[in-house]
N, C-alpha and C positions, 0 to 999 in steps of 0.2 A: 429558543437561542438554539441554534445548531449545535447537535453533541460535541463535534469537534471544537469550536469554540469555548462550549462549557468547560471542556477539559483542560484546557490549555488556560483558560482563566482561573483555572483551580489552584494555579502554580506548583502543580506539581512536578518532579523530576524524574529522571530514570525511567519516561514513559516507554512501555513497550507494545510495537504494533507487530503483530505476526501476520503473515501472507500463508494462505494456502489457496490451492487452485479447487473453484468448485466442481464437483465431478469425479474427486479424486480421494481415495483409492477407489471408492466405488460411485455410481451414479447418484446414489440417495444419500451420498456420507455428508452433504453441506451441513444440515443444521445439527446434526451430530459433533460436529468438529466445532462448529460456533458457540455451541452450548459447552462444549468440555474447555475451550479458551476463555469463555467466560466464567466457569467455573475457577479455572486455575489462575485467575486473577489478571490477564492481558488487558492493557488500557485501550487499544483499538484493535480492530480484527479487519484484516484486507482481506477481500473475495477478490480472487483471481477469474476473469472471464478465460476459461478456454478458448484459443484460436491456434489457426492453422500457421499463423508466419508470426510470432511473438519476437520482435526484432530486438528488445531491449534484453530476454530472458535466455540465461544458460542453459545448458542441457538438461538438470535435473525438472527446471519448472516447465521444460518444453516438452521431455517426455510426460510429464505430468499433466500437462495440456493434451498431450496426443492420446494419452490413455482416456480421459475424460470424454475425449471427443469420440474415439473408440466405443466408450459406454454407451453412445447415444445421447451426451449432453449439449442441451441448446440454452439460448438466451430465454425462451420462452419457457422452459423447464427451471432454469434458475429462479426468473422471476414468482412462478407458481410455487417453487421451493419457499422461495422469501417471503411468501405472504402471512408465514406465522411466525416470522423471525424476533419480531417485537415482542413475541409472548414467552421468550427465553433470555433476550437479553436485552440490556440499554445501552450497552457500550458502544461508540462509534463505530460505523460499517462504511467500509469505503469499496468502492468495485475499481479494479484492475483491469484493463484491457487497452484495446486499440481504435483510433478514429473509424477505420474499416466497419469495423462490427456496430458502433453506433449510428454510421452512415447507411449499413444496410437495413438496420431495424428501423431506423428513422427516428432523428434526433430528438424530435417532440414525444415520440411513443415511447422511446427508451426512457428519456427524463420523466415521463408521466408514472411508469411503470416504476421505476427506483424512487419517485419520492412516496408513492402507494406503499411501498415494502418499509418505508422507513429507513433508506442509506442516507447517508449524509454527505458524501464527498466520493469526487470521481479521479482517478488518476488514469490519463491518458497519456503516454510518453510519445506519441507521435503527433499529437495536436497542434497545430503552429500556433505561435503566440499573438501573430497578429489576425488570424482567421479567427481563434478564440476570441479575441477582444471585438471585431468588427462584427461579425457573423451569429457566434456560438454563444457568448457570455450570457446575454440576456434570456434566451431559451432556460439557459441551463440554472441560472441564479432565480429565475421565477419559479422553480420547480423545488426550491430550497437545497441546492447540490453545491457544494463547494469545489472547485475546480483545483487539483493541488499539481502543481509544475515543478519539473526537476531542474537541478543545476549540475555540475559535473566540476572537477577538477579544470577542464579546458573552456568552460563558458565565460565570456570575457565578461568583464565587470556591467557594462552596459546592460547586458542582456539579464545578469542577476540583479539589477535594479527593476529591471520591467517586471520578470517572474516576482519579486517582493511585492510587487504593485496589484498584480494579476492575480497570483495565487492565494487563493482563501484559506483558512484552517491551518496549513504549515507548508512548509516548502520541504519536498523531497530531495535531500542534500545525499548525492552520488557519492560515495566516497572513493571509488575508483573509474577512471573512464575505461569501462569493460562490461561486457554483460553480467547478469547475476551470477552469484553460484562461486563466485573467486574465494579460494582457501587461504588461510596464513592470517597472522596476525597484521595489525594496522603498522605501516611503515611510519619513518620520520617525514617522507615526503608527505604522505596523508594527513597528518598531523600539522605541516606547514599549512596546508589547504585549509583546513578546518580553522586554523589560526586567523588564516587571511579573511575568510569568511566570517568571523567574528569581529575583526576589526572593521567589516563594514558597518555593522550597527545597522542589520537588517531590521525592519519591521514585524516581519512576520516569522512564528517560532518556526524551529529546522526539527525535523527528523532526520538520522542518518541512516542509510541502508547500503547494498551489497558489500559482501564480503564480511559481513556481522554473523556470527556464526557460535558463539559461546559466551560464557561472562567474563572473559577476558576483554574479548572485542566488542563487547557489549557496553562493559563499565568504562572503556577508553572513549567510545562512542558519545556516552553519555557527558562527559567530561565537557564535552565542546558543543553540544546540543540540548535540546529537551528531551532526547530519546533516541531509540533506534527501531531501525525495523529488520525483521529477520523474515527470508522465505525461502532459499534454498534449503538450508540447515534444516528446517522444519519439513519440509516436503520428504526429505530423506530421511526424518526421524518416523513420518507416518509411514512411508512407504517400507519400512522395518518392522511395523507392526507393532511398534511402542507406546505407550501410554502418553497422551498428550500432556496430562501435569507433570509427568516428569521431565520433560523438555525444558517447558515454563521454569521449573524448578533449578535446572541446572544454570538458564540464563541469569536467572537472579541470583544465584549463588546461594541457595538454599540448600 
């Protein structure tokens, strides 16, 4: 069974998915950060693939990706590093990136490499749903990979229903119609959006991301979904040279 499915079927609550950019802060940081996140007790680990034009990402993640690329980081190097990842963690692992990266690498080759490394899912924000359903779904699923799609406060109900049909593992529920890294608490308008999605009774579990940065926002998000995703705040924590476990404890309120 896919590790993402096994996690959600365990009926756990307050799931924490931490995102970090591969190759940041150093070219060979990837496995070290994964192991530290595993030891700190996160539930899922999302690995960002550095890209020159990350449309959904805010300045913090953009800068981490730029630094990783300057460090000489490539997809080939990522897959080389991840060959040993299943010896250090059994947590669900998700690759996050952009469609052009997959097309340039070759979709079949990319999926083969991801499967060989033990990757469980893909988050590709700019992958069109129709293109996925008609051309890519069979290839991606043949390699045991789940495709995780995003919804936002502006997503029409009909598209949300389609995402609910196509998204495997969970739906990435974007908390705010903006790029990543938004600071501040969760507004009443966002809570109304969370409640509207809950009322739709979707079949697929959801994790809330964008603007989740501390214990307060994490706890609020968990009231309306199975858990939450944190990226930019963790990248800032890493950039400051802080201990990974301390960040996870802060988010958990420990």
